[in-house]
C-alpha positions in Angstrom: -98.0 92.0 184.6 -98.2 92.1 188.4 -101.7 91.9 189.9 -103.2 93.2 193.2 -104.2 90.9 195.9 -107.7 91.3 197.2 -107.3 90.8 201.0 -111.1 90.9 201.5 -111.7 88.2 199.0 -109.0 86.0 200.5 -110.4 86.6 204.0 -114.0 85.8 203.0 -113.0 82.5 201.4 -112.8 79.1 203.0 -110.4 80.2 205.8 -111.8 79.1 209.2 -110.7 78.4 212.8 -107.0 79.3 212.3 -105.7 79.9 208.9 -102.3 81.4 208.0 -101.4 81.9 204.3 -98.4 83.7 202.7 -99.9 86.4 200.4 -96.6 87.8 199.1 -92.9 88.1 199.8 -91.0 91.4 200.2 -87.2 91.0 200.1 -86.5 88.5 202.9 -89.9 88.8 204.6 -93.3 87.2 204.1 -96.7 88.9 204.4 -99.2 86.5 205.8 -103.0 86.7 206.2 -104.2 85.1 209.4 -107.9 84.4 210.0 -108.4 83.5 213.6 -111.5 82.1 215.3 -109.5 80.2 218.0 -106.3 81.2 219.9 -102.9 80.3 218.7 -100.4 78.6 221.0 -97.8 80.4 223.1 -94.6 80.8 221.1 -91.7 82.9 220.2 -89.6 83.6 217.1 -85.9 83.6 218.1 -84.7 85.1 214.8 -87.5 87.5 213.6 -89.6 90.3 214.8 -93.3 89.8 214.0 -95.6 92.7 213.0 -99.4 92.4 213.2 -101.9 94.7 211.4 -105.5 94.0 212.1 -107.9 94.4 209.1 -111.0 92.9 210.7 -112.2 92.4 214.3 -110.0 92.7 217.4 -106.9 90.7 218.1 -105.4 90.2 221.6 -101.7 89.6 221.9 -100.8 88.1 225.2 -97.4 88.6 226.8 -95.8 87.5 230.0 -96.9 90.7 231.7 -100.3 91.3 230.2 -102.2 91.7 226.9 -102.6 94.3 224.2 -105.8 94.5 222.2 -105.4 95.7 218.6 -108.5 97.1 216.8 -109.1 97.2 213.1 -106.3 99.4 211.6 -103.9 99.1 214.5 -100.4 97.7 214.2 -97.9 96.3 216.7 -94.5 94.7 216.4 -93.4 91.9 218.7 -89.6 91.8 219.1 -87.7 88.7 218.3 -87.4 86.3 221.2 -90.5 87.6 223.1 -93.0 84.9 224.2 -96.5 85.7 223.1 -99.8 84.3 222.0 -102.5 85.7 219.7 -106.2 85.2 220.0 -109.3 86.8 218.6 -111.3 89.0 221.0 -114.2 89.2 218.6 -115.7 86.0 217.0 -113.1 86.3 214.3 -110.1 88.5 213.5 -108.3 88.9 210.3 -104.7 90.1 210.4 -101.7 90.8 208.2 -98.5 89.5 209.7 -95.0 90.3 208.5 -92.0 88.2 209.5 -88.8 86.9 208.0 -89.2 84.1 205.4 -88.8 80.8 207.1 -88.7 82.3 210.6 -88.5 79.7 213.3 -91.5 79.3 215.6 -90.8 77.8 219.0 -93.8 76.6 220.9 -93.5 77.3 224.7 -95.6 77.0 227.9 -97.8 79.9 229.1 -96.1 82.0 231.7 -96.4 80.4 235.1 -98.5 83.2 236.5 -100.8 83.5 233.5 -104.5 83.9 234.5 -106.0 85.2 231.2 -108.3 83.4 228.8 
């Protein structure tokens, strides 16, 4: 029999600093839980969109031309190939992330004009 996944229990476990775990797979996509206390590096996914759903705290997604802050319950999709960086605005953020299984992650430099945190 299939069983539900308790997102709150997973998030309140031993996940610290930056943790990213696959919770489940749906067709050719994975659903991750990310617990963030520190920023992630600048990167892009050349072959996959990436969708973020905040379930705790506030998450900033930085782009070449500015940032978007997502509050608890808000969702945003970053198109494939778009450089971005995620970081918690609050002491910690917990997010569900959906992307293609085995999506490539390409680390890149911050935009040359970037002045943000």
